[in-house]
DRENKOL-240903 format. One record per residue: x negated, y, z of N, C-alpha, C, O in turn; residue in one letter. Coordinates in steps of 0.2 Angstrom, whole numbers, plus 2048, in hexadecimal, padded with zeros to 3 digits. Example, Ala and Ser with C-alpha at 12.3 -4.5 7.8 and 13.67 -1.06 7.14 Angstrom:
n_u;n_v;n_w;ca_u;ca_v;ca_w;c_u;c_v;c_w;o_u;o_v;o_w;code
7BE;7E4;827;7C2;7EA;827;7BE;7F0;827;7B9;7EF;82A;A
7C0;7F5;823;7BC;7FB;824;7C0;800;827;7BD;806;828;S
//
This chain:
n_u;n_v;n_w;ca_u;ca_v;ca_w;c_u;c_v;c_w;o_u;o_v;o_w;code
BC6;36A;C37;BCA;366;C3C;BCB;369;C42;BD1;369;C44;X
BC6;36B;C45;BC7;370;C4C;BCB;374;C4A;BD0;374;C4E;X
BCC;379;C45;BD1;37E;C44;BD8;37B;C45;BDC;37F;C47;X
BD8;375;C41;BDE;371;C43;BE1;36F;C49;BE6;370;C4B;X
BDB;36D;C4B;BDE;36A;C52;BDF;370;C57;BE4;370;C5B;X
BDC;376;C56;BDE;37B;C5A;BE2;380;C58;BE3;385;C5A;X
BE6;37E;C52;BEE;380;C51;BF1;37C;C52;BF7;37E;C54;X
BF1;376;C53;BF3;370;C55;BF7;372;C5D;BFD;372;C5F;X
BF0;373;C61;BF2;374;C67;BF5;37B;C69;BF7;37C;C6F;X
BF5;380;C65;BF8;386;C67;BFF;386;C65;C03;389;C68;X
C02;381;C60;C09;37E;C5E;C0C;37B;C65;C11;37D;C68;X
C08;377;C68;C0A;373;C6B;C0B;377;C73;C0F;376;C77;X
C06;37C;C74;C07;380;C79;C0D;385;C79;C0F;387;C7F;X
C0E;387;C73;C14;38C;C72;C1B;388;C73;C1F;38B;C77;X
C1B;382;C70;C21;37E;C72;C22;37D;C79;C27;37D;C7B;X
C1B;37A;C7D;C1D;379;C83;C1F;380;C87;C23;37F;C8B;X
C1D;386;C86;C21;38C;C8A;C26;38D;C87;C2B;38E;C8B;X
C29;38B;C80;C2F;38C;C7F;C33;388;C83;C39;38A;C84;X
C32;382;C84;C37;37C;C88;C37;37E;C8F;C3C;37E;C92;X
C30;381;C92;C31;382;C99;C34;389;C9B;C35;38A;CA1;X
C35;38E;C96;C36;393;C96;C33;398;C9C;C36;39D;C9E;X
C2D;395;C9F;C29;399;CA3;C22;398;CA3;C20;393;CA0;X
C1E;39D;CA5;C17;39E;CA2;C12;39E;CA9;C12;3A3;CAC;X
C0F;39A;CAB;C0B;39B;CB1;C03;39D;CAF;C00;39A;CAC;X
C01;3A2;CB1;BF9;3A3;CAF;BF5;3A1;CB6;BF5;3A5;CBB;X
BF1;39C;CB6;BED;39B;CBD;BF0;396;CC0;BEE;395;CC6;X
BF6;393;CBE;BFA;38E;CC3;C00;38E;CC0;C02;393;CBD;X
C04;388;CC3;C0B;389;CC2;C10;38F;CC3;C10;391;CC9;X
C14;391;CBE;C18;397;CC1;C1C;396;CC7;C1E;390;CC8;X
C1E;39B;CCC;C24;39A;CCF;C2A;399;CCC;C2B;39B;CC6;X
C30;395;CD0;C35;393;CCC;C39;39A;CCB;C3D;399;CC6;X
C38;39F;CCE;C3B;3A5;CCC;C39;3AA;CC7;C3B;3AF;CC5;X
C33;3A8;CC5;C2E;3AC;CC0;C2F;3AA;CBA;C2E;3A4;CB8;X
C31;3AF;CB5;C2F;3AD;CAE;C28;3AD;CAC;C26;3A9;CA7;X
C24;3B2;CAF;C1C;3B2;CAD;C1A;3B4;CB5;C1C;3B8;CB9;X
C15;3B0;CB6;C12;3AF;CBD;C0A;3AF;CBC;C07;3AB;CB9;X
C06;3B5;CBE;BFF;3B6;CBE;BFD;3B4;CC4;BFF;3B7;CC9;X
BF8;3AE;CC5;BF7;3AD;CCC;BED;3AD;CCB;BE9;3AB;CC7;X
BED;3B1;CD1;BE5;3B3;CD1;BE5;3B7;CD6;BE9;3BB;CD7;X
BDF;3B4;CDB;BDB;3B6;CE1;BD5;3BD;CE0;BD3;3C1;CE3;X
BD4;3BB;CD9;BCE;3C0;CD7;BCE;3C5;CD2;BC9;3C8;CD0;X
BD5;3C4;CCF;BD6;3CB;CC8;BDC;3CC;CCB;BE0;3C9;CCF;X
BDD;3D2;CC6;BE4;3D5;CC6;BE8;3D5;CBE;BE6;3D4;CB8;X
BEB;3D7;CC0;BF1;3D9;CB8;BF0;3E0;CB5;BF2;3E5;CB9;X
BEE;3E0;CB0;BEE;3E7;CAD;BF2;3E8;CA8;BF2;3E6;CA2;X
BF7;3ED;CA9;BFC;3EE;CA4;BFA;3F4;C9E;BF4;3F6;C9D;X
BFF;3F5;C99;BFB;3F9;C93;BFA;3FF;C98;BFE;400;C9C;X
BF4;403;C96;BF1;40A;C98;BF1;40F;C94;BEE;40F;C8F;X
BF6;415;C94;BF6;419;C8F;BF5;420;C93;BF6;420;C99;X
BF5;426;C91;BF8;42D;C93;BFE;42D;C91;C01;42A;C8C;X
C00;433;C94;C07;436;C92;C0A;438;C8B;C0F;437;C89;X
C03;43A;C86;C05;43A;C7F;C07;433;C7B;C0C;432;C78;X
C01;42F;C7D;C03;429;C7A;C09;425;C7D;C0C;421;C79;X
C0B;426;C83;C13;423;C85;C17;427;C81;C1A;423;C7D;X
C18;42D;C81;C1D;431;C7D;C1E;42E;C76;C23;430;C73;X
C19;42B;C72;C19;42A;C6C;C1B;423;C6B;C1C;420;C65;X
C1C;41F;C71;C20;418;C70;C26;418;C6D;C2A;41C;C6F;X
C28;415;C68;C2E;415;C64;C34;412;C66;C39;414;C66;X
C32;40B;C6A;C37;408;C6C;C37;40A;C74;C32;40A;C76;X
C3D;40A;C77;C3C;40A;C7F;C42;406;C83;C47;408;C84;X
C40;400;C83;C46;3FB;C87;C45;3FD;C8E;C40;400;C91;X
C4A;3FC;C91;C4A;3FE;C98;C46;3F9;C9B;C47;3F3;C99;X
C42;3FC;CA1;C3D;3F6;CA5;C36;3F7;CA2;C32;3F7;CA6;X
C34;3F9;C9C;C2F;3FB;C99;C2A;3FE;C9E;C2C;403;CA1;X
C24;3FC;C9F;C1F;3FD;CA3;C18;3FE;CA2;C15;3FB;C9E;X
C15;403;CA5;C0E;406;CA2;C0B;408;CA7;C0E;40A;CAC;X
C03;409;CA7;C01;40D;CAC;BFE;414;CA8;BF9;413;CA4;X
C01;41B;CAA;BFF;41F;CA7;BF9;423;CAA;BFA;426;CB0;X
BF3;423;CA7;BEE;426;CA8;BEC;42D;CA8;BE7;42F;CA7;X
BF3;431;CA7;BF2;437;CA8;BF5;43B;CAF;BF3;440;CB1;X
BF9;436;CB2;BFC;438;CB9;BF9;431;CBE;BFA;430;CC4;X
BF4;42D;CBA;BF2;426;CBF;BF7;423;CC4;BF7;422;CCA;X
BFC;421;CBF;C02;41E;CC2;C06;41A;CBE;C05;41C;CB9;X
C0A;414;CBF;C0D;410;CBD;C13;414;CBA;C14;419;CBD;X
C16;413;CB5;C1C;415;CB2;C22;411;CB0;C20;40D;CAC;X
C28;411;CB0;C2D;40B;CB0;C31;410;CAA;C31;416;CAC;X
C34;40E;CA4;C39;410;CA1;C40;40E;CA4;C41;408;CA3;X
C45;412;CA7;C4A;410;CAA;C50;410;CA5;C56;410;CA7;X
C4F;410;C9F;C56;410;C9B;C57;419;C98;C5A;419;C92;X
C55;41E;C9B;C57;424;C9B;C50;428;C9B;C4E;429;C95;X
C4B;429;CA0;C46;42B;CA0;C3F;426;CA3;C3F;420;CA4;X
C3B;429;CA4;C35;425;CA7;C33;429;CAE;C32;42F;CAF;X
C32;424;CB2;C31;425;CB9;C2C;422;CBA;C2A;41E;CB6;X
C28;424;CC1;C22;422;CC4;C24;41F;CCB;C29;420;CCE;X
C1E;41C;CCB;C1F;418;CD2;C1C;41D;CD8;C1D;41B;CDE;X
C18;422;CD5;C15;426;CDA;C17;42C;CD7;C17;42C;CD0;X
C17;433;CDA;C19;439;CD8;C12;43D;CD7;C0D;43B;CD8;X
C14;443;CD4;C0C;447;CD1;C0E;44E;CD0;C14;450;CD0;X
C09;452;CD1;C0B;45A;CD1;C0B;45A;CCA;C08;457;CC6;X
C12;460;CCA;C14;461;CC3;C19;45D;CC1;C1C;45E;CBC;X
C1B;459;CC6;C21;455;CC3;C27;458;CC4;C29;45A;CC9;X
C2C;458;CBF;C33;45B;CC1;C37;455;CC4;C39;450;CC1;X
C39;456;CCB;C3B;451;CCF;C3E;454;CD5;C3B;459;CD7;X
C44;453;CD8;C46;454;CDE;C4A;45A;CDC;C49;45F;CE0;X
C4D;45C;CD6;C50;463;CD7;C4A;469;CD4;C4C;46E;CD1;X
C44;467;CD5;C3F;46D;CD3;C39;46B;CD0;C3A;468;CCB;X
C32;46C;CD3;C2C;46B;CD1;C28;469;CD6;C26;46D;CDB;X
C25;462;CD5;C21;460;CDB;C1A;464;CDC;C17;464;CD6;X
C17;467;CE0;C12;46C;CDF;C0E;468;CE6;C08;46B;CE7;X
C0F;464;CE9;C0A;462;CEE;C0B;45B;CEF;C11;45A;CEE;X
C08;455;CF1;C08;44F;CF1;C04;44C;CF7;BFE;44F;CF8;X
C05;447;CFB;C00;445;CFF;C04;43C;CFF;C07;43A;CFA;X
C01;438;D06;C00;432;D04;C00;42E;CFD;C04;429;CFC;X
BFD;42F;CF9;BFC;42D;CF3;C02;42E;CEE;C03;42B;CE9;X
C04;434;CF0;C09;436;CEB;C11;433;CEC;C14;431;CE8;X
C11;431;CF4;C18;42F;CF5;C1B;434;CF9;C20;432;CFC;X
C19;439;CFB;C1C;43E;CFD;C18;446;CFB;C12;446;CF8;X
C1C;44A;CFC;C1A;451;CFA;C1E;456;CFB;C23;455;CFE;X
C1D;45C;CF7;C21;462;CF8;C24;465;CF0;C20;465;CEC;X
C29;466;CF1;C2D;468;CEA;C2F;46F;CEB;C32;472;CF0;X
C2C;473;CE5;C2F;47A;CE6;C34;47B;CE0;C33;479;CDA;X
C3B;480;CE2;C3E;481;CDE;C3C;485;CD7;C38;48A;CD8;X
C3F;484;CD2;C3D;487;CCB;C3D;48F;CCB;C3A;492;CC8;X
C41;492;CCF;C42;498;CD0;C41;49C;CD7;C40;498;CDB;X
C42;4A2;CD9;C43;4A4;CDE;C48;4A3;CE2;C4D;4A3;CDD;X
C4B;4A3;CE8;C51;4A1;CEB;C56;4A8;CEB;C5B;4A7;CED;X
C54;4AD;CE9;C58;4B3;CE9;C55;4B7;CE2;C4F;4B7;CE1;X
C59;4BB;CDF;C57;4C0;CD9;C56;4C6;CDC;C53;4CA;CD8;X
C57;4C7;CE2;C52;4CB;CE5;C4E;4CC;CEA;C4E;4C6;CED;X
C4A;4D0;CED;C45;4CE;CF2;C49;4CF;CF9;C4D;4D3;CFA;X
C47;4CB;CFE;C4B;4CA;D04;C46;4CC;D0A;C40;4CC;D0A;X
C4A;4CF;D0F;C47;4D1;D14;C48;4C8;D19;C4C;4C4;D19;X
C42;4C9;D1D;C41;4C3;D22;C46;4C2;D27;C48;4BC;D28;X
C47;4C7;D2B;C4B;4C8;D30;C53;4C9;D2D;C54;4C9;D27;X
C58;4CA;D33;C5F;4CA;D2F;C61;4D0;D34;C66;4D0;D38;X
C5D;4D5;D34;C5F;4DD;D36;C5D;4DE;D3D;C5F;4E3;D40;X
C5A;4DA;D41;C58;4DA;D47;C51;4D7;D48;C51;4D1;D46;X
C4C;4DA;D4A;C48;4D5;D4E;C47;4D1;D53;C48;4D3;D59;X
C46;4CB;D52;C46;4C6;D57;C41;4C1;D56;C3F;4BE;D51;X
C3E;4BF;D5B;C3A;4B9;D5B;C3C;4B2;D5B;C3D;4B0;D60;X
C3D;4AF;D56;C40;4AA;D55;C3C;4A3;D56;C3E;49D;D56;X
C34;4A5;D57;C31;49E;D5B;C2D;49A;D53;C28;497;D53;X
C30;49B;D4D;C2F;498;D48;C26;499;D46;C23;49D;D41;X
C22;497;D4B;C1A;497;D4A;C18;491;D46;C12;490;D45;X
C1C;48C;D44;C19;486;D40;C16;487;D3B;C18;48C;D37;X
C11;483;D39;C0E;486;D33;C0A;47E;D31;C08;47A;D36;X
C0A;47B;D2B;C07;476;D27;C0F;474;D24;C14;478;D23;X
C0D;46E;D22;C10;46A;D1C;C16;466;D1F;C16;461;D23;X
C1D;468;D1D;C23;467;D1F;C25;46C;D25;C2B;46D;D27;X
C21;470;D28;C22;474;D2C;C28;478;D2D;C2C;47A;D31;X
C29;47B;D25;C2E;480;D24;C34;47E;D25;C38;482;D27;X
C37;477;D25;C3E;475;D25;C40;477;D2D;C46;47A;D2E;X
C3B;475;D31;C3D;477;D38;C3E;47E;D3A;C42;480;D3E;X
C39;483;D37;C39;48A;D38;C40;48C;D35;C43;490;D38;X
C42;489;D2E;C47;48D;D2C;C4D;48B;D30;C50;490;D31;X
C4F;486;D33;C54;485;D38;C54;489;D3D;C59;48B;D3F;X
C4E;48B;D40;C4E;48E;D46;C4F;496;D45;C52;499;D49;X
C4D;497;D3F;C4E;4A1;D3D;C55;4A1;D3C;C58;4A6;D3D;X
C58;49C;D38;C5F;49E;D36;C63;49E;D3E;C67;4A2;D3F;X
C61;499;D41;C65;497;D48;C65;49E;D4D;C6A;4A0;D50;X
C5E;4A1;D4C;C5D;4A8;D50;C5E;4AD;D4D;C5F;4B1;D52;X
C60;4AF;D47;C62;4B5;D44;C69;4B4;D42;C6C;4BA;D41;X
C6C;4AF;D40;C74;4B1;D3F;C78;4B2;D43;C7D;4B4;D41;X
C77;4B2;D4A;C7A;4B6;D4E;C79;4BE;D4E;C7D;4C2;D52;X
C76;4C1;D4A;C75;4C9;D48;C7B;4CA;D43;C7F;4CF;D45;X
C7B;4C6;D3E;C7F;4C8;D3A;C81;4C1;D36;C7C;4BD;D32;X
C87;4BF;D37;C89;4B9;D32;C89;4B8;D2A;C8A;4B3;D27;X
C89;4C0;D29;C8B;4C1;D22;C83;4C4;D1F;C82;4C5;D19;X
C7F;4C4;D23;C78;4C7;D20;C74;4C3;D1D;C73;4BE;D20;X
C70;4C3;D18;C6C;4BE;D13;C63;4C1;D15;C61;4C7;D15;X
C61;4BD;D15;C5A;4BC;D18;C56;4B6;D14;C59;4B2;D10;X
C4F;4B6;D15;C4A;4B1;D11;C4D;4AA;D13;C4F;4A7;D0E;X
C4E;4A8;D19;C4E;4A1;D1C;C55;49F;D19;C56;499;D18;X
C59;4A5;D19;C60;4A2;D18;C61;4A2;D11;C66;49E;D0F;X
C5E;4A5;D0D;C5F;4A5;D05;C5C;49E;D03;C5E;49B;CFE;X
C56;49B;D06;C53;495;D05;C58;490;D06;C5A;48D;D01;X
C5A;48F;D0C;C5F;48B;D0F;C65;48A;D0B;C69;485;D0A;X
C67;48F;D08;C6D;48F;D03;C6C;48E;CFC;C71;48E;CF8;X
C65;48C;CFB;C64;48A;CF3;C65;484;CF2;C64;480;CF7;X
C67;482;CEC;C68;47B;CE8;C67;47B;CE1;C68;47F;CDD;X
C65;474;CE1;C62;473;CD8;C65;46D;CD7;C65;468;CDC;X
C69;46C;CD2;C6B;465;CCF;C66;462;CCA;C64;466;CC5;X
C65;45D;CCB;C62;458;CC7;C62;452;CC6;C61;44E;CCB;X
C63;44F;CC0;C63;447;CC0;C69;444;CC2;C6A;43E;CC3;X
C6F;449;CC3;C74;448;CC6;C75;448;CCE;C7B;446;CD0;X
C71;44A;CD0;C71;44B;CD7;C6E;454;CD9;C6A;457;CD6;X
C73;456;CDE;C73;45C;CE2;C6E;45C;CE8;C6F;459;CED;X
C68;462;CE7;C64;462;CEC;C65;468;CF0;C63;46D;CEE;X
C68;468;CF5;C68;46C;CFB;C65;46D;D01;C67;471;D05;X
C5F;469;D02;C5B;469;D09;C55;46D;D08;C50;46C;D0C;X
C55;472;D03;C4F;478;D04;C4E;47D;D0A;C51;47E;D0F;X
C48;47F;D09;C47;484;D10;C42;487;D0F;C3E;485;D0A;X
C40;48D;D12;C3B;492;D10;C34;48F;D14;C32;48E;D1A;X
C31;48E;D0F;C29;48C;D11;C25;48F;D15;C25;495;D15;X
C22;48A;D19;C1C;48D;D1E;C17;48F;D1B;C16;48C;D16;X
C14;493;D1E;C0C;496;D1C;C08;493;D18;C05;495;D13;X
C07;48C;D1B;C03;487;D16;C06;485;D10;C03;485;D0B;X
C0E;483;D11;C11;481;D0B;C12;486;D06;C13;484;D00;X
C11;48C;D07;C12;493;D04;C0B;493;D00;C0B;495;CFA;X
C07;492;D03;C00;492;D00;C00;48D;CFC;C00;48F;CF7;X
C00;488;CFD;C00;482;CF8;C04;484;CF2;C01;483;CEC;X
C09;485;CF3;C0E;488;CEE;C0B;48C;CE8;C0B;48B;CE2;X
C08;493;CEB;C05;498;CE8;BFD;494;CE5;BFA;498;CE1;X
BFC;48F;CE6;BF5;48D;CE1;BF8;48B;CDC;BF4;48B;CD7;X
BFF;488;CDD;C01;486;CD5;C05;48A;CD2;C09;487;CCE;X
C05;491;CD3;C08;497;CD1;C09;495;CC9;C0F;494;CC7;X
C05;495;CC4;C07;495;CBE;C0A;48F;CBD;C0E;491;CB9;X
C0A;489;CBE;C0E;483;CBC;C15;484;CBF;C1A;481;CBC;X
C17;489;CC4;C1D;48B;CC7;C20;490;CC5;C25;493;CC8;X
C1D;493;CC0;C1F;49B;CBC;C20;4A0;CC1;C25;4A4;CC2;X
C1A;4A0;CC7;C1B;4A6;CCB;C15;4AA;CC8;C0F;4A8;CC7;X
C17;4B1;CC7;C14;4B5;CC4;C10;4B9;CCA;C11;4B7;CD0;X
C0B;4BD;CC8;C05;4C0;CCC;C08;4C6;CD0;C0D;4C9;CCE;X
C04;4C8;CD5;C05;4CE;CD8;C0D;4CE;CDC;C11;4D3;CDB;X
C0E;4C9;CE0;C16;4C6;CE2;C13;4C3;CE9;C0F;4BF;CE9;X
C17;4C7;CEF;C16;4C4;CF5;C1C;4C1;CF7;C21;4C5;CF7;X
C1C;4BB;CF8;C21;4B7;CFB;C20;4B6;D03;C1B;4B7;D06;X
C26;4B5;D05;C27;4B2;D0F;C26;4AC;D0E;C28;4A8;D0A;X
C22;4AC;D15;C23;4A4;D16;C27;4A4;D1D;C29;4AA;D1E;X
C29;49F;D20;C2E;49E;D25;C28;49F;D2C;C2A;4A0;D31;X
C22;49F;D2B;C1D;49F;D31;C1E;4A5;D34;C1C;4AA;D30;X
C20;4A7;D3B;C22;4AC;D3E;C1A;4AF;D42;C17;4AB;D46;X
C18;4B6;D41;C12;4B7;D46;C14;4BC;D4B;C12;4BA;D50;X
C17;4BF;D4B;C1C;4C3;D52;C22;4C6;D51;C25;4C6;D4B;X
C25;4C9;D57;C2B;4CA;D55;C2D;4CE;D4F;C33;4CD;D4C;X
C28;4D2;D4D;C29;4D7;D46;C27;4D5;D40;C28;4D9;D3B;X
C22;4CF;D40;C20;4CD;D39;C1E;4C7;D39;C1D;4C4;D3E;X
C1E;4C3;D33;C1C;4BD;D30;C18;4BD;D2B;C17;4C2;D27;X
C16;4B6;D2A;C0F;4B6;D25;C13;4B7;D1E;C19;4B7;D1E;X
C10;4B8;D18;C10;4B9;D13;C0B;4B7;D0E;C06;4B6;D10;X
C0C;4B6;D07;C07;4B3;D04;C07;4B6;CFD;C0C;4B5;CF9;X
C01;4BA;CFB;C02;4BD;CF4;BFF;4B8;CEE;BFA;4B5;CEF;X
C04;4B9;CE8;C03;4B4;CE4;BFE;4B6;CDF;BFE;4B2;CD9;X
BFB;4BB;CE0;BF4;4BC;CDC;BEE;4B9;CDF;BEA;4B7;CDA;X
BED;4B7;CE4;BE5;4B6;CE7;BE9;4B0;CEC;BE4;4AC;CEC;X
BED;4AF;CEF;BEF;4AB;CF4;BEF;4AE;CFB;BF0;4AB;D00;X
BED;4B5;CFA;BEB;4B7;D01;BF1;4B8;D05;BF6;4BC;D03;X
BF0;4B5;D0D;BF5;4B5;D10;BF6;4BD;D16;BF1;4BF;D1A;X
BFB;4BE;D15;BFB;4C3;D1A;C01;4C4;D1F;C04;4BF;D20;X
C02;4CA;D22;C07;4CC;D27;C0C;4D1;D23;C0A;4D5;D1F;X
C12;4CE;D25;C16;4D3;D21;C1B;4D4;D27;C1B;4D0;D2B;X
C1E;4DB;D27;C24;4DE;D2B;C2A;4D9;D2A;C2B;4D8;D25;X
C2E;4D7;D2E;C33;4D4;D2C;C37;4D8;D29;C3B;4D5;D25;X
C39;4DE;D28;C3F;4E2;D27;C3C;4E4;D1D;C3F;4E7;D19;X
C36;4E1;D1C;C33;4E2;D16;C38;4DD;D11;C3A;4D7;D14;X
C39;4DE;D0C;C3C;4DB;D07;C36;4D7;D02;C32;4DB;CFF;X
C35;4D1;D03;C31;4CD;CFE;C35;4C7;CF9;C3A;4C5;CF9;X
C30;4C5;CF5;C32;4BF;CF2;C35;4B9;CF6;C33;4B9;CFC;X
C38;4B4;CF5;C3A;4AE;CF9;C3A;4A9;CF3;C3C;4AA;CED;X
C37;4A2;CF4;C37;49C;CF1;C38;497;CF5;C36;496;CFB;X
C3D;494;CF2;C3F;48E;CF8;C3B;486;CF7;C37;486;CF2;X
C3B;483;CFB;C38;47C;CF9;C3B;477;CFE;C3D;479;D04;X
C3C;471;CFC;C3C;46B;CFF;C36;465;CFF;C30;464;CFB;X
C38;461;D03;C33;45A;D04;C36;454;D02;C3C;453;D04;X
C32;450;CFF;C34;449;CFE;C2F;443;D00;C31;43D;D00;X
//
């Protein structure tokens, strides 16, 4: 008898939900909510799975939402691909690959997927000049690059050098062309070299940073051990562009 009563209760509940077309858990639903979970002491838990398990989902309707334990972030399927509410190291995003994040994944640095030039480049444009680009730290490379170009272009309008090559780099991804790249500061470059395997950067390669040391030289980082050193501006080194988000 108890089982019959329980079944009748469930049927009546289903009928009630069908009529109201709205569900409130913990209280009546808001007028604009199809499902309203009301609580001041408990949270809502969506399906939790890793990337491999996510990729095994057979049917992907637009708006499908999960919590990805591989990246510790919510992900939503937009009809074409999964996107995350936060960004993570190794993500293909913004024309390159994210190699550094801060503000809980809301901001960070993106490295180009290849060097800015097929050949190694000089830091200067044929003339030793003090550019004043001593900026170091995250996001410092953008201003350094602008100052280097502004100072050195007067020497040769057609010359090519590390900062100019990075500023001229562009990448197309997801229907968007990204062209706000720059020569990384010493710290930005060092952080990039820490992720060299992920970025496909080989060993024993010296990369220029945009951080100037004096009239004749700038900071460079070696890809083998992340060693930071002094490089004369007329020496040709590798160059990899970055951008921030």
